[in-house]
C-alpha positions in Angstrom: 0.1 0.0 0.0 1.1 3.4 -0.7 -0.1 6.9 -1.6 0.0 8.7 -5.0 -0.8 12.4 -5.9 -3.7 12.9 -8.3 -4.3 16.6 -9.1 -2.8 17.7 -5.7 -4.8 15.2 -3.6 -3.3 12.2 -2.0 -5.0 8.9 -2.9 -4.3 5.7 -0.9 -3.6 2.6 -3.0 -4.7 -0.9 -2.0 -2.3 -3.9 -1.6 -1.0 -4.8 -5.2 -2.5 -1.6 -6.8 -0.3 0.3 -9.1 -0.7 3.6 -11.0 -1.0 2.9 -14.8 -2.2 6.2 -16.4 -3.0 9.7 -15.3 -4.7 12.5 -17.4 -6.9 15.6 -17.6 -9.6 16.6 -19.8 -8.9 19.1 -22.6 -8.1 22.6 -21.0 -9.4 25.8 -22.3 -12.6 27.3 -23.4 -14.5 24.8 -25.7 -17.3 26.5 -27.5 -20.4 24.4 -28.2 -22.1 25.7 -31.3 -25.5 24.5 -30.1 -25.0 26.4 -26.9 -24.0 29.6 -28.7 -26.9 29.5 -31.2 -29.4 28.8 -28.4 -27.9 31.6 -26.2 -28.1 34.0 -29.0 -31.7 33.1 -29.8 -32.7 33.5 -26.0 -30.8 36.9 -26.1 -32.9 38.1 -29.0 -36.1 36.8 -27.5 -35.2 38.5 -24.1 -34.5 41.8 -25.8 -37.9 41.5 -27.7 -39.8 40.8 -24.5 -38.1 43.6 -22.6 -38.5 46.2 -25.3 -42.3 45.6 -25.9 -44.7 48.4 -25.0 -45.3 47.2 -21.5 -45.2 48.8 -18.1 -41.7 48.9 -16.9 -42.2 46.1 -14.4 -44.8 44.1 -16.2 -44.7 40.2 -16.2 -43.5 40.3 -19.8 -40.5 42.5 -18.9 -39.6 40.3 -15.9 -39.8 37.2 -18.1 -37.7 38.9 -20.8 -35.0 39.6 -18.2 -35.0 35.9 -17.1 -34.8 34.9 -20.8 -32.1 37.3 -21.4 -30.0 36.0 -18.5 -30.4 32.5 -19.6 -29.2 33.5 -23.1 -26.0 35.3 -21.6 -25.4 32.1 -19.5 -25.7 29.8 -22.5 -23.8 31.8 -24.9 -20.9 32.8 -22.8 -20.8 31.8 -19.1 -21.5 28.1 -19.7 -18.2 27.9 -21.5 -16.5 29.5 -18.6 -18.0 27.4 -15.9 -17.2 24.3 -17.9 -13.5 25.5 -18.5 -13.2 26.1 -14.8 -14.6 22.5 -14.0 -12.3 20.8 -16.3 -9.3 22.8 -15.1 -9.8 21.2 -11.6 -10.6 17.7 -12.8 -8.0 15.0 -13.0 -8.2 11.3 -14.0 -6.2 8.2 -13.1 -6.3 4.5 -13.8 -4.7 2.0 -11.6 -4.7 -1.8 -12.2 -7.9 -2.1 -10.0 -9.8 1.3 -10.2 -10.6 4.3 -12.3 -10.1 7.5 -10.1 -11.7 10.8 -10.6 -10.3 13.7 -8.6 -12.5 16.9 -8.7 -12.0 20.2 -7.0 -13.6 19.1 -3.8 -13.8 15.2 -3.9 -12.3 12.0 -5.2 -14.2 9.4 -6.5 -12.9 5.7 -7.2 -14.7 3.2 -9.3 -13.5 -0.4 -9.1 -12.8 -2.2 -12.5 -14.0 -5.7 -12.9 -14.7 -8.1 -15.7 -18.4 -7.0 -15.4 -17.6 -3.4 -15.9 -19.4 -2.0 -19.0 -16.8 0.4 -20.7 -17.9 2.4 -23.7 -15.9 4.8 -26.0 -17.8 7.8 -27.4 -15.9 9.5 -30.2 -16.4 13.0 -31.0 -14.4 16.3 -31.2 -13.0 15.0 -27.9 -13.4 11.5 -26.8 -15.4 10.3 -23.6 -14.8 6.8 -22.1 -17.9 5.8 -20.1 -17.4 3.4 -17.3 -20.5 1.7 -15.6 -21.2 -1.5 -13.9 -23.5 -4.1 -15.4 -27.1 -2.8 -15.3 -28.1 -5.8 -13.1 -25.8 -4.8 -10.4 -25.7 -0.9 -10.9 -28.3 -0.3 -8.1 -26.3 -2.1 -5.5 -22.8 -0.9 -6.8 -23.6 2.8 -6.6 -24.3 5.7 -9.0 -25.0 5.4 -12.7 -22.4 5.7 -15.5 -19.4 7.9 -14.9 -16.4 8.4 -17.1 -13.5 10.3 -18.3 -14.7 13.2 -20.5 -13.1 15.5 -23.0 -10.1 13.3 -23.9 -7.8 13.8 -26.6 -6.5 10.2 -26.4 -9.8 8.5 -25.7 -9.0 5.3 -27.8 -5.7 4.8 -25.8 -7.7 5.1 -22.4 -10.5 2.9 -23.7 -7.8 0.1 -24.9 -6.2 0.4 -21.5 -9.5 0.0 -19.5 -10.4 -3.0 -21.6 -7.2 -4.7 -21.0 -7.6 -4.2 -17.2 -11.2 -5.4 -17.5 -10.0 -8.5 -19.4 -7.3 -8.9 -16.8 -4.6 -8.7 -19.6 -1.2 -7.1 -19.1 -2.2 -4.7 -16.4 -5.2 -6.6 -14.7 -4.6 -8.4 -11.4 
């Protein structure tokens, strides 16, 4: 047993457990065109509702303000919030567990031959890790995974090797 540092947080390793991979999500602002388009549409609708010929504090004006703020959040702040969340996220894989270190907590998910591991390709890859549906209720929360990876295929292959108890499996 020993300790490893994952994103500045100490993690206790089990007997026979060894660190195989550490990584992070892609850093920086990632603009999602759907969020930008939706945000601009909500901004326009908000301005239209506010600029109507209503009394200054009518229900339409207040609704317009709420829609306007939702548009600003979707078009701009959502990207900033996501950037900050990814900046404080770290991932690790041992020969027994997948470890997720977030700003305030650490989650460890055991890897077993029953683990359902799925690769979702996209602009940046996501590797979903979940237990078999029959045992998910007793094993904990639903699917979790490593999001916004540049090397998703490599991480997926590594997890499949551990699941199959290959080179790194115990």
